[in-house]
N, C-alpha and C positions, 0 to 999 in steps of 0.2 A: 287707921295707921298708914301712913306713908310708906309706898312700897320704896325697897334698897335703891339706891344707883348704882346702875353697874358699871365698875372701874377698869377700864383697857391700861394693859401697858407690860412693860416688861420687867422680869425679873432681874438681881443682879447677877445670879448664875445663869442665866439667859443670856446677859450681855456678853458675858464672859466667853460664853462657849461661840457667840457671833463672831466675836473679835478674832478670837483663837481660829475660827473656818476663813475668816478673811484672809489674816496674816499667813494661813498655808498657802491660799490661792494666789495672795501676791510672790510668796516664796516661789511657789511652782511657775507660775507666769512670767515674771522677772527673768529667766534664763530663755526663755522661747521669744522674749520681747528683742533681747539682745541679740538672739540669735536670726532676728529678724533683719533690724538694722543691718548688723553684722554682714548680712546677705549683700546691700548693698556697697560694700567695702573688699567685694571680692573680685579677683582674676576674672572670674565667668559674667557677672555684672558689667564689667566693664568691657568685656567685649561685646557684648549686646549694645551697650551705650556705643561703642564706637562704629558697631555695624549698622546701628540707627542712622550715625551720623555720616557713614560714607555715601548709604541709602537718600539723605538727604541732598548730600554734594552733587550727586548724578543727578537728580532731581533738577537742581539749580543749574547745573550745568547745560540742562536742556532745554529748561526755561528761558536762560537767558543767551542760548547759543554762544557761549562763551566758555575759556578753560573756568573750570569752579573747582574746589575742593575743602580737605579739611587742612588745619595747621595746629600742631602742638605746640603749646609754650607756656612759660612759665609768666605768671602776671609778677610784677617786682614788687618786694616784699623788701620795705628798706632796714628790718631788722635782722635780715636773714643774709649775710653778705657773700656766701656763696649758693643761696638761692636751692639750699638743701630741703628745706622746709616748705617753700612757697608753693602757691598752689599750683596746678598745672591745668591748661584748660584745650578745650575741642573748639577752634576758631573757623567759622566757614568763612573763606576768602573766594575772589572772583578776580581774574584778569581783567586789568584795566589799563591800558597802556597810553590812554588819550592825554594830551598834553593839561597843566594844571590851570582852574582849580578844579577841574574835576575827575581828573585820572594822575594816574602815579608817575606819567612823563618816562617811561619805561617800558621796554619792548618784552621784557618780563615781569614787568611791573602786578604785583596781586593787591588789593586794599580788602576790608573787610566788608563782608556782606550787608548791606542794609538790612535792618529788619530782624536781623537772626542774631540773638544773642549769644555769646561764647558759653560751652556748656562746661564747667567745672568737672573734673574727674576726682572720685574719691581721694581722700588725702592719705589713706592708706596702700594706692595702689598708681605707679605712673607707668609715664609707656616712655621707651628711649629708640634711638634710630640705630635698627641693626644694622644698617650697612655701613653706618661710621664705626661700629664696633668691630666689624669683620675687616675693616681696612686696618685697624689698631693693633688686631692682635698678631700680625705680623711680626711684632716685636715681643718677645718671649716677657720682656721686663714691663709691657706698657700697664698701667694703673691709671684710670680717670682721674685727672687733679685740675684743680683748681676752677673759678667761676667760668673762664670761657669758655673750656672744655665741655665742662657738666650744661653748660648753656647748649654747645652745641649737639650735645647727645641728648639733650630732650626739646630741641626746637627743629621739627623739620616737617613737610607738607606731603599730602598724597594727592593729586590732580587727576580729574577726568575731563575728557573732550566734549564737546557739546553732543558727539553720539553715545556717550557714556562709558567709553573705555577710557579704563586708567592710563596714562600717560608719564613718560619721564620728562617733564619740561622744567627749564629754569627757573627759580623762582625768587622773587624781589620783593618783600610786606613794606609797604609804604601809608602813610595816612591816607585818610580819602580824598585830600587835594592836593597832593603828590608834591608836600613841600620838602624839599630835601633836608636834613638836619646838618646846616655848618652855618660859620659864621655869616655867610654870603646871603644864605636865605634867612632873613627874618621873619619870615611868614608864620603865623601862628596858629594852628589847626584846632580848631574844639573837637576831633575826632576823638570819641570815646572809649576806642578799643585800641588801634594801631597808633603812637603818635612818637613826636620828637622826644629824647632823652628829658629834657628842662620839664616837658608838661606831663610827663609819666611822673617824673620826680615831685611834681607841684599835684598829683593823682589827679590829672587831667588824661585819660586816656591808661588802658589797663598794662600793654605789652610796647616792649621796646620795638618802633621798626628796625629793619636791619640794615641801617646805615653804619653800623658800628665793628665791622669784620676788620683785623688787625689793627686795630686804633687807625682806622681810616683818616678819620678828620684827628687831627693830633691832639685835640683838648681831649680827647676820652680816651678811657681807656680799653683794652680790647674785650670787648664783652660776648664774643664767639658767636655772633651771630652775623651772618654774612649770605651772597649769593650761593646757592647750592640747585644740585638739581632735586626735583620731586622725588621721593622714595618708593618703595613698594613694598617692603615690610616693616617690621617693629619688634619688639619686645615689651613684654608685659612685667615687671616687674614691683615687687614688695619694698616702699621706701624707705620702711625702718631698718628693713635686713640691710639693705645696700648703705643704707647711713651709718650704720655700725662697722658694716665693710670698709666704707671709705674711710671712716676716722682710722683706720687702723693702717691706711694705705693699701688696703685689700678688696678694691671695690667691684674688681673686676675677679678675680680669682675665687675671692670668697663666695661672689653673690651671680654675677652676671654669666659668669662662665658655663653653668648648669641651665641657663635657658634656651626656649628653641623659639626660633623665631617664628614670627606671623606673618604668611606672605597673602596681599590681596589677588585675587584674580583679576587679569587686566578688562575681562570681557563683560564680567560679572558685578565685579565690584564687590564681592565676598571674600569674607577671612577663610586662609587654609594655613592649618598648621604644619608646620617642616616634620614633624615625627608621627 
């Protein structure tokens, strides 16, 4: 007689038990995964990101033996008129006053550092210029409003000298070719970071260069991007909370008023909380 062949497999009951166990593991695991990914959307993670950016900017200043730093700015979003949801980035910049086409042709001119890509901040968290906020709260009725003011609050720079010391230096950011955004200067830059308005609107470049303060060129509206000194402090805020408060015209009184500025140690480049 031929021996019986042994058959392997699982019963329907065993399969049901395994499926139930897998479902339980997935159910327990998903919250942990969400927490893991959510940790990158926290203020603490942004602090770590900015801290690394500051250290890198100091290294660029030492290497290039020029003023260098990081600039916070939102990328242009055509579907967001007031740029409330536009992504904010940390951009590495270096002082370059040389004449075009290889410099900004400005004594206080900066351009993007070649080879260092802008770093996107988490969508849930943003940073604002605390110096500008302190200047505005003298008015007891002040509330941030409009594209120009929002751009001004979320666009600022922190600059280091070649010796690694944080300094207050005037900043103007242009494309790497130094072309001015005006009807007179018709040259076109291919800079993929800072560029003329028409180029950024055409998706050549991520950020407007700051020729747009106070409707400097009459054909453009005031975008709130103009020359200003580098800063030594900032605040980290919850973007969703601010947006909800802003839509009620209470962006400062319901959100920003509670936030504590973070200062930069001028000698070490490290962050110090004011509290």
